[in-house]
N, C-alpha and C positions, 0 to 999 in steps of 0.2 A: 631455488628460484632465480639464480643468476642467469641461467639460460633456459627459460621456460619453453616448453614444447609448443610449436605452432600446430593447432588442432584443425583449423578450417581457414579457408580463404575464399572470398567471393569469386565466382566465375566472371568472365568479362560480361556475359549477358545479365547476370545478377546485378552487377554494378551499373551497367548501362541503363537498365530499366528502373532503377531505384528512384523514388521521389527526390532523394538528395541530389542525384545527378541532374534531374530535370530542373531543380531549383538553382543549382549552380550555373547551368546554361542560361536560365532566365536572368540571373544576376549579370551574366556577361552581356546579354543582348539588350536588356532593359536598363541596367545600371552601370554598364561598362566597368564591371568589377571582375577581376581575374584572380583565381586562387590556385596555386600549384598543388596544394594538398589539403587534406581535411583540417590540419592544425591551423593553417593560414585562414581558412574559412571560419573556424572557431574563434580565432583571435580577433578577426574583424567583427564577429557577432557580439563580442563582449566589449571591445574597445569602442565600437560604434553601435551600441545597443539600440539607440533610437532608430537608426537607419535599418537595422536588422528587423526589428519588430514592425516597422512600417512596411518593409518588404514582405514579411509574412502576411500582413493585412492585405496587401495588394495581390500577392501571388495566389492566395486562396479566395480572393473576391469576397471579402467580408461584407455582409449587407448591413448597412446602418441607415436609419431613417433621417439622421442628421449627420453632417460631416464632423470629424474631429478637428479641434483647433490646434492641438499639439500632441505629439506622441507621449511625452512625459512632462509632468508638471512637478518641478522639484527634483533634486539629485540625491539628497541624503536619505538613506533608509533609517527608520521606517517613515512613512508619510508620503511616499511617492504616489502620485495619481497618474493613471494611464489613459491615453486617448480621450482627453477631456472634451466634452461636448457631444461625443458619439452616443447614440442610443441604438440598442440592438437587442436580440433575444437569442440565447444559445440554443433553445429547443428548435427554433426555425432552422438553424444551421445543421443540427444533428439529424433532422428528419427530411432534409431536402434532396438527398442523393439517390436513394433507392427507387427502383421501378416497382410499381404497385404490386405486381404479381410475384416478385422475387421474395425470397426469404429474408426477413429482417432479424429474426430471433429464433434460437433453438433452445429448448429447455428439457432437462431431464433431472430425475432425482433418484435416490437410492431405493425407492419403492417401485422403480421400474417405469415411472411415468415418462412419456416423451411427447412433446408437442412443438409445433412450429407456428410462428406468426409471420404472415406476409407483411410487407411494408404497408399495404392498405389496412390490414388489421391493426398494426401498431399505431398508425396515424389516427385511426378511428377511436381506438381506446384512449389515446392521449387527448384528442379533441373532446370526447365525451366526458372524461374525468375533469378536464379543465373547466368545462361548462358546469359540471356539478359543483366544483369548488367555488366558482364565481356565484352560482345560485345560492350557495350557503354563506355568502358574504365575505369570502376570502378576497383580499385585495393585494396589490403589489406590496411587498415588504412583510406581509403576514407570514407566519410560520406554519408549515405542515410537517408533522412528525410521523414516522412510520416504525412500527415494530413488526418487521416482516423478514421472512427468509429470502433467499436469492431466487425469486420467482418472477415471471413476466409482469405480473401486476405491479411489482415494485419498480420496475423500469418505466412502465407507463405512468405510474403516479409521480415519479421524480420528474419526468419530462413534462407532464401536465402542470405540475407546480411551477417549474421553470417557465413554461409557456405563458403562465399567468403573471409572471414577475414576482411570485411569492418565493419564500425561502424554505428549502428542503432540509430535513435531517432524518437520519435513520439509525436504528439499532437492530441487530439480529436477535431472534427470539431466544437465544441461549444466554442473553444478558439477564442478570438478576434484577428484580424490581428496584432495589435501591440504586443500582448502577444506572438504570434507565432514568430514574427520577433525577439523579445527580446531573444528567445531561439535559433532558427535555425541560426540566423546571427552569433552567437558565434562560431558555429561549421562548417560553410561554406560548406554546402552539395553540392555534385555533382549531385545528383538525388533527385527530389521531387515527391512523390507519393501522389495524392490528390483525394478527393472525391468531387462530385458536390453538395452534400447537404445531409441532414439527416432529420429524423422526431423525435420529442420528445414531449411527452404529447399529441400525436395526431395531432401535428401541423408540417407542412413542413418548413424547413429552407434551402433556396438556398444559397450556399456558393461559387458560382463560382466567383463572384466579389471579395470576400475576398481572394480567391486563387490568383487571378490576382494581387491584391494589395500586397500580401505576396511575390510573385515572383519579383515584382518591387524592393524589398529590398534584394533580394538574387542573386547577380550577378554571384555567383559561380555555380548556377544550370545550367547544360548542357542539361538535359533531364527531361521532365515532363511526368509522367505516370498517367493517370486519370482513375478513376473508376466511371462509371455511376451507381448511387445508388438511387438518388431521381428521376431522369429522365431517359429516355431510351437512350438519345444520348449525354447528357452533352455538348451541342453545343458550349457553350462559352469556355470550356476547350479544346474541340477538335480543336477549331480554333487557339489555341496558337501555335506559330511556333515550329515545330518539335515534338509536343505532340503526344503521342501514348496511346491507351487505354490499360488497363490491359489485356484484352482478346487477343489483337493483339500481345502484348509483349510476352505473354506466348506461344501463338500459333506459333510464329516464331521459338521457340526453344523447341517445344513439345517433340522432340526425344532426348533431351540432357540427358546424363546419370547422375546419382547422382555423385556429386563431392564435396569434402571438402578440403579447403586449411588449412593446419595446421599452426598455428601461435604460438608465444610465450605465455606461460601460462598467463603472465601479460599483454598481448596485449589488447587494449580496445575492448570491446564488444558492449556497448551501452552507450549513454549519457542520464541520467534522470535529470530532472530539479526540483529545489525547487519551492515553490509556487510562488515566485516572487512578493509577496505582498509589499515588502519593498525595491524594487530596482531590478536591473538586476538579474534574477534567476541564482542560482549557477548551473553550468553545471557539474553535478556529474557523473564521468566516472568510470565504473566498468570493470573488466577484464573478458576475456573469461573463464579462468580456475577458478578464484575465484567464479564467479557466478555459474558455473557448480557444483562445490563441495558444495556450500551452498544450492542451490536448491535441490540437491539430498539429502543432510543431512536432511533438514527441512521436505521435503515431505515424506521421509522415516520414520524418527524417531519421528516426531512431528505431522504429518498429517496421517501417516500410509497409504499412497496412494499405491494401488495395481493394478495389471494388470486387465484391463477390467472395473474397477470402473470409474464412470463418475464424473469428477472433475469440479465444477463450482465456479466461483467467479463473483459477479456482479461488473463490473468495466468498465472503459473506457481506451482507449489507452494512456490517459494522466496521469494515476495513476500507481504507481509501481506494484500494484496487478495484472495488466494485464501482465506485464513481468513475475511476480512470478508464475502465474498459469500455464505457459508453462512448468514448471519443472515436472508436472504430466506426460508429454509425455515420459520422461525417463523410466517410469515404465510400459509403455504400457497402460496407463490410458487415455481414450479419454477426451479431454477438451470440456467444454460446454460454449458457448458464447451466450450472449443476448445483443441486442442493443435497447435501448429505455428507457423510464422513469420507475422507479420501482414503481411509484404511478399512472400509467395510464393503463387501465381505472380506476383501484383502486389498493390499496396496496396488494391485493391478487395475482397480476399478476405473481410474482416470485414463489409463492407457487404453482400456477397452472402450471407454466413452469416446476417446479421440479417434479410434478406428471406426466406430459406429457412425459418427456424424462427420467424419473427414475434416478434422480440425486442421487449419492452416497454421495459426499462431497459438501455441500452447503455453499458457502462463501458469506458473506454480510458485511454490516457495522453495528456498534452498533446503530447509529441513526435509521436505518431501523427497527431493532428489537424493539427499544423503540417506534417507531411510530406505529408498528403493535400492541404492547401492549396497547398503549393509545387508539387505535381504537377498542380494544376488539376483534381482529380477532382470529379465532379458526382454524388454518390450519389443525391440526390433525383430527378435526371433519369434515372439509369441503373437504379435499383432501387425496388421498392415498399417504402417504409419507413413506411407509414401506421400500422402497429401500434406504432411507437416513440413513447413518451411522454416519456422523458427521456434525456439523454446525460450521463454522468458523466465528469469529467476530473480526473486527479491525476498525481502523479509529478514534476511541474515546473510552474512558473507558466504559465498559458495566456495568450498575448498578446492584446490587443484585436482584432487582425486575424483571429485564429483564431476569436474569438467571432463576428465578423461573417461569416466564412466559413461557420460552421455554419448560420447562419440564411439565408444566401444560396444555399448549394449542398448542404447536407446535409439540412436539414429546416426549413421556414419557421415551423412552430408547435410547437417542441419546447422542453422545459424543460431548459436547459443548466445542469448542476450542477457547477461547478468546486469542488473541495474540496481541503483540505490537512490532513494529520495525520501519521501515520507508524507505523512498526513499533513504536515505543515504547508506543503506546496501542492499536494495531490498530483505529484509527478515524480520523475527521477532527475536528479542533477547530473548523474553519470549513467551511461548505459550502452546500448547497441549502436553499431555503425555498419551500414551495408557496403562501405568502401574498404573496410579494414579487416585484417585477419583476427582470428580468435586465438589467444594464447592461454594456456592453462593457468587458472587462478587469477586472471586479470580481466577487469572491466575494460571494454574497448576504448572508451573516450569520455571526455566531458561533453555534455549535450550543448548544442548551439544555444546561445543566449544565457548560458549558465557559467558565470565567472567563478569557477571552482579552483581553489588553491589550497595548499597545505601550509599552515603557519607553524613556525617553531615557537618556543616559549617566549621569544622576544617579539612575536607578531610579524615575522618576516617570512616571505615565501621561500619554501625549500622544495627540492626535488630529491628523489631516491632515498628519502628517509621519512620516518614516521612524523606526521604533523597533524595539527588540528584542522579539520575540514571547515573551510569558510567560503562564503560567497561574497564577492566584493562589489557586485553591481546588482541593481534591482531587477526583479523578474515580475511579469504581470500576474503570475499565480501566487505570489507571496500573499499572505493574509491581508485583507484590508483592515482588519482589526480582530480582536477577540470580543465576542458578545459580552456585554455588561462589564467592559473594561474601559470606561470613558476617558480616563487619562492615559491609556495605553501602557500602564505600568507593568502589567503581567506580560504584555507583548514585548516590551523593551527588555525586561528581565529575562525572558525566555531566549532571545536571540542576540541582543545587542549589549549585554552588560559587561562582556569581556573586552570586545573590540568595538568602540563606538563607531557607528556608521557601517560596520561590517557584520554580516550575518554569521554567527557561530552555530554550526549545525549539531555538534555534539558527537561526531564520529572521528576516530583516528583513520587517517588516510595516507597513502604513499602514492605520489605521481612519478611514474617511470619516465625519466627524461629522454630515453632513446626512442620511445614510441608514444609518449604522452598517454599511455594507458594507466590504469589505477588499480590499487588494491585497498579494500576496506578491512580494517582490523578490529571493528567492534566499537561500542560506545565509549567515548572518552570519559564519561562519568563513572565507568566501571573499570578504569585503568588499573592494571597490575604494575605497581612500581616496585621492582626487585633490585635492591642494591644500586639505586639510581637509574636503572634502565626501565623504560616504559615498555610494557608488553601488552599487546592487544589480545583480548580474550579469544578472538577468532583463531589465533595461532594455537592456543591450547586445544580448542575444540577440533581443529583440523587433525592434530596428532592423535587425540583420543578416538576420533572417528575411525581411525585405522584398526582399532582393536574390535574385532567382531563381537566379542562377548558383552561389550558396553553398548547399551541402547541409547543413553542420553547422559549429559554431564553439565555441570555448572561450576565455575571457579570464581573465587573472590580473593582479595588480599586485605588483611587487617593490619592496621598500624597498632603496635603494642606499646605499653609503657617502656620507657628507656630506649626508644628508637628501634626496637626490634620489629620484625614482621612475621606474620603467620599466613600462609597461603594454602587453604584446604581446597581439594578438588572433590566434588560430590558426584557420584556416578550412580546411574540406574542400570541394573544388569538386564540383559536380554532374557536370560533364564538362569536359574540357580543363584549362587551367591558369589560375592567378590572373594577371590582366592589370592594367595601370595603370588602365584604365577602371573595372574592378570595384573596385579599391582606392579610387579617388576617389569612387565612388558609395556605398561603405560609409561613408567618412568624412563625406560629405555627409548621409547618412541619420542618422548619430549626432549630427552637429552641429545639424541642423535639427529633429529630433524631440526632442532633449534639450538638450545644451549642448556647448561646445568641450571641456569636461572629459571627456566621454564618448568622445572620439576617441582611439584607441590610438596609442601611440608607433610601433608597427610592426605590419604585418599580414603574417603568415607562413603560407604554404600548407603543409599537412600531409596525409598520406594518410588519416588516420583520427583520431578523438577517442577517448581511452580512457574506458570506461564500466565501472561495476560490473555484476555479473550482474543486479541488480535495476533497472538502467537509469539510474543516477545518473552525471553527468559528474564526473570526478576533478579538480575545480577545486583543492581544498586540497592533495591529494597532488602535483599538478603544480607548484604553487607551492613546495612543500617541496623537491622535487628541484632546482628552479631556484635555491633558496637554499642548496643544498649538503647537504641531509639524505641519508644513505645510502638508496638505493632500497628496500632490504629493510625499512627502518623507515617509509618513506613510504607504501608500498602492498604488499599481498600479491598477486602475480600470479595465484594460484589463485582470488582473489576477483573477477577481471576477466572481462568478457564477451569482450574482444578484447585479449589480452595483447600481441599484436604492435604495437598502437598505443602501449602503454606503453614497449616497447623503443625505438620511434622517438623518443619524448619523452626518454628517458634520454640518447640521443646528442645530441639538440637542446639539452638542459639543459647538457651539458658545454660546448658552443660558446657558449651565452648567458652562462654564468657567467664564462667566460674573457673575452668581449667586454666585460662590464659590471664586471669587477674584483671578482667575488664569490668567487674561489677563495682 
């Protein structure tokens, strides 16, 4: 990685037509600000963040019924308030760009459904459902909760809730009842929108009994809106007292005109939840104005989303990328939705979908790209992907081999935008840049307005070495609070307990001084400390991913009595069983690509790796049970995508604790 390969560089026309270029020219003519390169522009955006966010407000012509008095009230995080005095509505902005007859939304699912909504249809659905909510007594600040798949009605319901000034929250229907209750009970919703079931991997899953159970724990719900999706009638949901179908709710207010309730810039927009693997999920609450500015900024300057371009991200309503993708609407770019498994009937399904609907911006997860690489898929050869301008990747660090794979087998001239952020801010701190080259294994830049640095163990900024990822200046999309955290204790403990006044994000990061590009090395709470050397788990996974027989892996490091350490690597085989030959090739890959310290003490075959519903490996919880923490405190099974894998690790942990003297 001393001399990474340059894989792509923007053409002169690509750069000249970028939103980022137009913004820089606007800053020159309107603010008399001149920047020789991107890093200078970034430095100004964080050193003078008030001026930067005021410029974003003016450049994108934010509509506010009252003027703001000051950009920022207070300096020290947390507790900063933005654009005090301004009153606006995010839904008005997201729905203002598209022409009525143009496509606003494209939807498909694994059952073969495909439909398109025009901007006229989307605006009518939003207006009608907003009127329904208002007729049911929902007021600004009330909560509307949704148990829905990634379908057009979910988009319309979210925008309608925001248009009314109410607060949105959603879970995908693969969540267990207990996991949903852990989330929604915290926010006490007045309305629940629910689906009768879904399909995944070609199999139907009826969720009507789960919805009934959820409702038994949500006494504040006054109205249930049900969506028949798996069946034609959703009979069990229709029989609930006072329940109404989505179609009837919208039809009753079909002639309602568009309406938007302006609320304070800092008023809550939605509640997103942490994974909840180690207790009650954090109810992360974002503001209407903060999310509006952040989504516009990132989509414009770091995704370069343009009118008419089709913006897709493979996601569910339980992951923040679902919320994030709706920012494309501001630019008149239709959003593309897909509901179903990314691996059914095979891993080519999303590439086939991209060809069919001519996706411009294709968003996915790093594990999906790695899986396609390991399967040897050749999308560029097998599908017409000429409409594709960018590929976005997040969810985990993307290894250099996967960068090369994209350019060799997916698209030879695509802008690969690896990004990293999180539910905490509903955006990326670091990501794509239409001015800069793409180097293998590196994220292009720190995003404008995101004061990202790597801190050493003494809290000092460092370059070209592993450090703790921190943000030293406030951003508008940082949470305004956690719901039901009146003294902000959970909030402070989550981000500010290590460095007062500085946001600690929980990732290991390296900033390359030559280019100011970045490499993410995984979660810092899952650090592998070997003989005093900190190792990011992403390095281990990168090497293991080069072994074709290995399907998946997880690594932890245990501190043993007497100062010793034990680092096991757990692997899932693609087929067959783990052999001595594969063991030796894994060790050789780790030793030659990195160092002897990266070689595990033991390689153990397991049937599956436990994941959260949002697709995160349970590194820290697995380490906790190996060290003896009670399983119920280490992770909530309801928050897991594959709880059977967790059960296997519980049995495995008991054996390892006994062998290593940890009992």
